[in-house]
N, C-alpha and C positions, 0 to 999 in steps of 0.2 A: 978341790984337792980333795977334804975330808970327807964329801960324800962316797968317793971315790971306792976311797978305801973303804968307808964301810957296805956296801953294795960288794965287794969281793970276797969283805970275809965277813958276810951273810952266806954269798954263796958259797962258801969253803966248809961254812957249821953247819951249813944243812945239806950239801951234799955230802957229808963224813954223817950225820948224824940220820942221812934216808939210808946209806946202804949200812947202818949198824942194824936200822929196824929191819932190815931184809935178812940181811945176817944170822936175826936173834930168830928163838924158837917161839914166840910169840902164837898165837891164835891171828888167824887173819883180821878177824876183826878188829884185833886188838890192832895190831897194824897197819888196816888201811885210817883209822882212827890216830893213829901217830902219825902217818905221814903226812894225815891232811893237817892237823894242826903242826907240825916240821913244812911243807908251804903253805897256808895260812897269814902263821903269825913267824916268821923269818928267827928271829934273836929272840926268842921268849920260846916261841915249839921248840928250835934248837937244844936254848941254853936248860931248857925245861924238862928233854930229852936225858936230853946228856950228863945233870944232875940227877936229874929224879927214876927216869926208870930203868937205863942202862942197866943190862946187868954188870956187874961188876968183877966178874971174876974170881974174887978173893971170897971165899970164907972163913 
């Protein structure tokens, strides 16, 4: 049961992070590297992107 919840959470985080990368104003090479990181290491890649690389929107 927990493994299926783990996979669903990973897919949701990946989709959110990938869509956020695609909408960002970063250059193409950076987008490709971030998307590869998110897809290859699901929780770590998505978490790293969402907490460290994401544009915060406040200044």
